[in-house]
C-alpha positions as CSV (number, residue, x, y, z in Angstrom):
1,M,-24.7,14.9,15.1
2,T,-25.4,11.4,16.5
3,F,-23.4,8.9,14.8
4,I,-24.0,5.3,14.4
5,V,-21.9,2.5,12.7
6,R,-22.4,-0.9,11.1
7,D,-20.5,-3.3,9.0
8,C,-20.3,-2.5,5.3
9,V,-22.3,-4.7,2.8
10,E,-21.7,-5.0,-1.1
11,E,-24.8,-2.7,-1.7
12,D,-23.0,0.1,-0.1
13,N,-20.4,0.2,-3.1
14,P,-22.1,3.2,-4.8
15,Q,-22.0,5.5,-1.9
16,I,-18.5,4.5,-1.0
17,L,-17.3,5.3,-4.6
18,E,-19.0,8.6,-4.4
19,M,-17.6,9.4,-1.1
20,L,-14.1,8.6,-2.3
21,R,-14.6,10.8,-5.4
22,D,-15.7,13.7,-3.0
23,N,-12.7,13.0,-0.8
24,E,-10.0,15.1,-2.5
25,L,-6.5,15.6,-1.3
26,K,-6.3,19.3,-2.2
27,G,-3.1,21.1,-3.2
28,A,-1.3,22.4,-6.2
29,V,-2.3,19.1,-7.7
30,S,-5.6,17.9,-6.2
31,L,-6.0,14.2,-6.2
32,I,-8.6,11.5,-5.8
33,F,-7.9,8.2,-4.6
34,G,-10.4,6.1,-6.3
35,R,-11.6,2.4,-6.2
36,D,-13.7,2.0,-9.3
37,P,-15.6,-0.1,-10.2
38,N,-15.7,-1.9,-7.0
39,Y,-14.3,-0.7,-3.6
40,F,-14.4,-4.4,-2.4
41,Y,-11.9,-5.5,-5.1
42,G,-9.2,-3.5,-3.4
43,A,-10.2,-4.2,0.0
44,R,-9.8,-7.9,-0.9
45,V,-6.3,-7.2,-2.1
46,A,-5.3,-5.3,1.1
47,T,-6.4,-8.0,3.3
48,E,-7.2,-11.8,3.1
49,D,-10.4,-11.2,5.1
50,P,-11.6,-7.7,4.8
51,T,-14.1,-5.8,7.1
52,T,-15.3,-2.3,6.5
53,I,-17.2,-0.1,8.9
54,V,-19.4,2.8,7.6
55,L,-20.7,5.8,9.5
56,F,-24.2,7.4,9.4
57,D,-26.2,10.1,11.2
58,P,-29.7,8.7,12.0
59,D,-31.1,12.1,13.1
60,S,-30.0,14.1,9.9
61,S,-32.3,14.9,7.1
62,E,-30.5,12.2,5.1
63,P,-30.1,9.3,7.6
64,D,-29.1,7.0,4.8
65,Q,-26.4,9.4,3.5
66,M,-22.9,7.6,4.4
67,L,-20.7,10.0,6.3
68,G,-17.4,7.9,6.8
69,L,-15.8,4.6,6.5
70,M,-12.8,2.6,7.9
71,S,-11.5,-0.6,6.5
72,G,-9.7,-3.3,8.4
73,G,-9.1,-7.1,7.9
74,F,-6.8,-9.9,8.6
75,R,-3.5,-10.9,6.8
76,T,-1.0,-13.3,7.8
77,L,2.4,-11.8,8.4
78,Y,5.7,-13.2,9.8
79,I,6.2,-11.8,13.3
80,N,9.6,-12.9,14.8
81,G,9.8,-15.6,12.3
82,E,6.4,-17.2,13.0
83,P,3.2,-16.7,10.9
84,R,0.5,-14.5,12.7
85,R,-2.8,-13.3,11.6
86,I,-3.1,-9.5,12.5
87,R,-5.5,-6.8,11.5
88,Y,-4.6,-4.1,9.1
89,A,-6.5,-0.7,9.5
90,A,-6.8,1.5,6.4
91,D,-9.1,3.8,4.4
92,L,-10.3,6.0,7.0
93,R,-12.4,8.5,5.2
94,L,-14.8,11.2,6.5
95,D,-17.5,13.2,4.6
96,E,-16.7,16.9,4.5
97,R,-20.1,17.6,6.3
98,V,-18.5,15.9,9.6
99,R,-14.8,17.0,9.2
100,G,-15.6,19.6,12.1
101,Q,-16.6,16.6,14.3
102,G,-13.8,14.4,13.1
103,G,-12.8,13.3,16.6
104,A,-16.4,12.1,17.5
105,A,-16.9,10.3,14.0
106,I,-13.4,8.6,14.4
107,T,-14.3,7.5,17.9
108,T,-17.7,6.1,16.8
109,L,-15.9,4.2,14.1
110,Y,-13.5,2.8,16.5
111,S,-16.3,1.9,19.0
112,L,-17.1,-1.1,16.5
113,A,-13.5,-1.6,15.5
114,R,-12.6,-2.1,19.2
115,I,-14.7,-5.2,19.5
116,K,-12.9,-6.6,16.5
117,I,-9.5,-5.5,17.3
118,Q,-9.6,-6.7,21.0
119,Q,-10.3,-10.3,19.7
120,H,-6.6,-10.2,18.6
121,A,-3.7,-8.5,20.3
122,W,-2.5,-6.4,17.4
123,G,-3.5,-4.3,14.5
124,Q,-1.3,-2.7,11.9
125,A,-1.6,0.8,10.3
126,V,0.5,3.0,8.1
127,I,-0.1,6.9,8.1
128,L,1.4,9.4,5.6
129,S,4.0,11.6,7.3
130,D,2.4,14.8,5.8
131,N,-1.0,14.0,7.4
132,K,0.0,15.8,10.6
133,K,-3.6,16.5,11.6
134,Y,-4.6,12.8,11.7
135,M,-1.2,11.6,13.0
136,N,-1.5,13.8,16.0
137,S,-5.1,12.6,16.6
138,F,-4.1,9.0,16.1
139,L,-1.3,9.2,18.7
140,R,-3.3,11.1,21.3
141,K,-4.0,8.8,24.5
142,R,-7.7,8.3,25.0
143,D,-9.6,5.6,26.7
144,D,-11.9,4.9,23.7
145,M,-9.0,4.7,21.2
146,P,-6.2,2.1,20.8
147,D,-2.6,2.9,21.6
148,A,-0.3,3.3,18.6
149,H,3.4,2.3,18.8
150,A,5.7,3.4,15.8
151,T,7.8,0.7,14.5
152,G,9.5,2.9,11.9
153,D,9.5,5.1,8.9
154,I,8.8,4.1,5.2
155,E,10.0,5.7,2.2
156,T,7.9,5.2,-1.0
157,S,9.7,6.0,-4.4
158,L,8.0,6.8,-7.6
159,I,10.7,6.0,-10.0
160,Y,10.9,7.5,-13.6
161,G,13.4,8.6,-16.0
162,R,16.3,6.9,-17.6
163,T,17.6,3.3,-17.1
164,R,20.4,3.0,-14.7
165,K,23.2,0.4,-15.2
166,P,23.0,-2.1,-12.3
167,R,26.0,-2.6,-10.2
168,G,26.1,-6.2,-11.1
169,S,26.0,-9.4,-9.2
170,G,27.9,-11.6,-11.6
171,G,26.3,-14.2,-13.8
172,L,22.7,-14.0,-12.8
173,T,20.0,-15.4,-15.0
174,L,16.8,-13.2,-14.9
175,R,13.4,-14.2,-16.4
176,A,9.7,-14.2,-15.8
177,A,8.2,-16.9,-13.7
178,T,6.2,-19.7,-15.0
179,E,3.5,-22.0,-13.4
180,A,6.4,-24.7,-13.3
181,D,8.3,-22.3,-11.0
182,I,5.7,-22.3,-8.2
183,P,7.2,-25.0,-6.1
184,T,10.6,-23.2,-6.3
185,I,9.2,-19.9,-5.6
186,Q,7.2,-21.3,-2.6
187,A,10.3,-23.0,-1.3
188,F,12.2,-19.8,-1.6
189,H,9.6,-17.8,0.2
190,D,9.2,-20.5,3.1
191,Q,12.9,-20.3,3.7
192,D,13.6,-16.5,3.5
193,A,10.3,-14.7,4.2
194,P,10.2,-15.5,7.8
195,K,13.6,-13.7,8.1
196,R,11.8,-10.4,7.6
197,Q,9.6,-8.7,10.1
198,F,6.1,-8.2,8.8
199,Y,6.7,-9.9,5.5
200,Q,3.3,-11.5,4.4
201,K,2.9,-15.2,4.2
202,Y,1.9,-16.2,0.7
203,D,0.6,-19.3,-1.0
204,F,1.7,-18.9,-4.5
205,S,-0.4,-21.7,-5.9
206,K,-3.4,-19.3,-5.7
207,V,-1.7,-16.8,-8.2
208,P,-3.1,-18.6,-11.3
209,T,-6.5,-19.0,-9.8
210,D,-9.4,-16.4,-9.3
211,D,-8.4,-15.8,-5.6
212,P,-9.3,-12.1,-4.9
213,Y,-6.2,-11.6,-2.9
214,F,-4.2,-11.9,-6.1
215,R,-6.6,-9.8,-8.5
216,D,-5.2,-9.0,-11.8
217,L,-1.9,-10.9,-11.1
218,A,-0.5,-13.6,-13.1
219,I,2.4,-15.8,-12.3
220,D,4.5,-14.2,-15.2
221,D,4.1,-11.0,-13.2
222,Y,6.8,-12.3,-10.9
223,W,10.4,-11.9,-12.0
224,L,13.2,-14.4,-10.8
225,A,16.9,-14.1,-10.4
226,F,18.9,-17.3,-10.6
227,D,22.6,-18.0,-9.5
228,G,23.1,-21.2,-11.5
229,P,20.1,-23.4,-10.5
230,E,19.5,-21.5,-7.3
231,L,16.7,-18.9,-7.0
232,V,18.3,-16.1,-5.2
233,G,15.8,-13.2,-5.7
234,M,12.3,-12.2,-6.9
235,L,9.9,-9.5,-7.2
236,G,6.4,-9.0,-8.5
237,V,5.0,-6.3,-10.8
238,W,1.3,-5.4,-10.5
239,D,-0.9,-2.9,-12.6
240,Q,-3.8,-2.2,-10.2
241,K,-5.8,0.4,-12.2
242,G,-8.5,-2.2,-12.5
243,F,-9.5,-1.6,-8.8
244,K,-7.2,1.3,-7.6
245,Q,-6.8,4.7,-9.3
246,T,-4.9,8.0,-8.4
247,T,-6.9,10.7,-10.5
248,V,-6.2,14.4,-10.8
249,A,-9.2,16.2,-9.6
250,G,-7.6,19.7,-10.7
251,Y,-4.8,22.1,-10.8
252,S,-4.2,25.3,-9.0
253,G,-3.9,28.4,-11.1
254,T,-0.2,28.3,-11.3
255,M,0.0,24.5,-12.0
256,K,-2.5,25.1,-15.0
257,F,-0.2,27.4,-16.4
258,V,3.0,25.5,-15.8
259,R,1.8,21.8,-16.7
260,P,2.1,22.0,-20.5
261,M,5.7,23.4,-20.2
262,Y,6.6,20.8,-17.7
263,N,5.1,18.0,-19.7
264,A,7.1,19.2,-22.8
265,W,10.2,19.0,-20.7
266,C,9.2,15.4,-19.5
267,K,9.2,14.2,-23.1
268,L,12.8,15.2,-23.5
269,S,13.9,14.1,-20.2
270,R,11.8,10.9,-19.7
271,G,10.2,12.6,-16.5
272,M,7.0,12.0,-14.8
273,P,4.2,13.7,-16.7
274,L,1.1,15.2,-15.2
275,P,-2.2,14.2,-16.8
276,P,-5.0,16.4,-17.6
277,A,-7.7,17.3,-14.9
278,G,-9.8,14.0,-14.8
279,G,-6.9,11.9,-15.9
280,S,-5.3,9.2,-13.9
281,F,-1.5,8.4,-13.4
282,K,-0.3,5.3,-15.0
283,Y,1.9,3.3,-12.5
284,L,3.2,-0.1,-11.8
285,M,3.6,-1.5,-8.2
286,I,6.5,-3.6,-7.1
287,H,5.7,-6.1,-4.6
288,S,6.9,-9.5,-3.1
289,I,10.3,-8.5,-3.0
290,L,12.5,-11.3,-1.6
291,I,16.3,-11.2,-2.0
292,K,18.7,-13.7,-0.4
293,N,20.7,-12.2,2.4
294,N,19.1,-8.8,1.4
295,D,21.9,-8.3,-1.2
296,P,21.2,-4.9,-2.9
297,H,23.2,-6.2,-6.0
298,I,20.8,-8.8,-6.7
299,F,17.9,-6.4,-6.4
300,D,19.7,-3.9,-8.6
301,E,19.5,-6.5,-11.4
302,L,15.9,-7.2,-11.1
303,L,14.9,-3.6,-10.7
304,A,16.9,-2.6,-13.8
305,L,15.1,-5.4,-15.8
306,V,11.7,-4.3,-14.7
307,H,12.5,-0.6,-15.2
308,R,13.9,-1.1,-18.6
309,K,10.8,-3.3,-19.7
310,F,8.2,-1.2,-18.1
311,S,9.3,2.5,-17.8
312,P,8.3,3.3,-21.5
313,V,4.7,2.2,-20.7
314,Y,4.1,3.6,-17.2
315,D,4.3,7.2,-15.6
316,A,6.2,5.8,-12.7
317,I,7.2,2.4,-11.1
318,I,6.5,2.4,-7.3
319,A,8.6,0.6,-4.5
320,G,8.7,1.2,-0.8
321,F,11.0,0.2,2.0
322,F,11.6,0.8,5.6
323,V,14.4,3.5,5.6
324,Q,16.9,1.1,7.2
325,D,16.4,-1.5,4.4
326,P,19.7,-2.1,2.4
327,L,17.5,-2.7,-0.7
328,K,16.4,0.9,-0.6
329,S,20.0,1.9,-2.0
330,S,18.7,0.4,-5.4
331,V,16.0,2.8,-5.9
332,E,18.2,5.7,-4.9
333,R,20.1,5.4,-8.2
334,Y,17.1,6.4,-10.3
335,S,15.2,9.6,-10.8
336,R,12.5,9.5,-8.4
337,R,9.9,11.3,-6.1
338,T,9.6,10.2,-2.5
339,L,6.8,9.8,-0.1
340,G,7.1,9.4,3.6
341,S,5.0,7.4,6.1
342,R,5.1,5.8,9.3
343,H,4.2,2.3,10.3
344,F,2.4,1.5,13.6
345,L,1.4,-1.5,15.6
346,V,-2.1,-0.8,17.3
347,T,-3.2,-2.4,20.4
348,Y,-5.7,-2.1,23.4
349,E,-3.3,-3.9,25.6
350,R,-2.2,-0.6,27.0
351,R,1.6,-1.6,26.6
352,D,4.3,-1.1,24.1
353,V,4.1,-4.2,22.0
354,T,7.1,-3.2,19.8
355,K,9.1,-4.5,22.6
356,D,7.9,-8.0,21.6
357,L,9.6,-7.7,18.3
358,D,13.2,-9.1,17.6
359,E,15.9,-7.4,15.5
360,R,14.7,-8.7,12.1
361,L,14.7,-6.2,9.3
362,P,11.3,-5.0,8.7
363,Y,9.5,-5.2,5.4
364,V,6.3,-3.4,3.9
365,E,4.2,-4.6,1.1
366,I,3.4,-1.2,-0.5
367,A,1.0,-2.8,-3.1
368,R,-1.4,-3.9,-0.3
369,L,-1.7,-0.6,1.6
């Protein structure tokens, strides 16, 4: 095959959605990571200024058939306490017809991505730890590919089960945010977000607008913790089913047999049920976590409130942290399933750019991966 690439346009949406539906993650429970009804809704949530590259084979019998894509775009992160626009690379997908030539296809995708990445020193990427094949390919040193330097491991928790009593931080007032709170939230963010490596720089005045970066979010999706008059903690909750879905494509023979009994047990234990084939998981993402002094007791209170309010409605509440984050201890107190991944900085500078980072505690915004 002779591959070519180009920038994606809105008219490519039907083909992208079809390719995502055909791109199953196979296993005992086979999953499809969908983006209905419009791929670009999710792309504009992942980055402030998205770019998607698509792959074709002009010499095939179907030269207009999309065979791959890779998304990237800019988002503004705090790096060593200063806001910096860097690229985020995601959504690498290859049609099964080119899986045997995956190296050539990925190299071709990066031929266009290289021009874009080189305009700025760094990119950012997160890869599932279980995706060993792609991880090894990604880390292989090649002249035509960027270098990837690991900055740390991430643990994502799918929280379910019964409410845990918070450890208690003493006299906090917890409530949903209102538009009147936006200046207070912004001031808290501007003071504390730069203390975390990779925390995203937000303009909360855009939340009540139709800004696509905050799609399906309202200001009362943010929950606040006050110590007297002082805002000391916040987090957001985000139902993303309007632009991102995890659907069960099917079950293995054993799982087909086990699923009814497992779901019956879930009703008694408040476990995480498995939907029927063709059904989607119902989950709620936690994002914009910002806690004064990274005090897990404050986060305990907010997480317990959110879990108590939303766990009867959702199959799971999802939160993610770098493994060294002290806030991770709060999610460890719940029944949960975990997913590991690794965070990288990507560059064509041919040097280890992680050495430029200071010792600030890293942060990951799971809801925008």
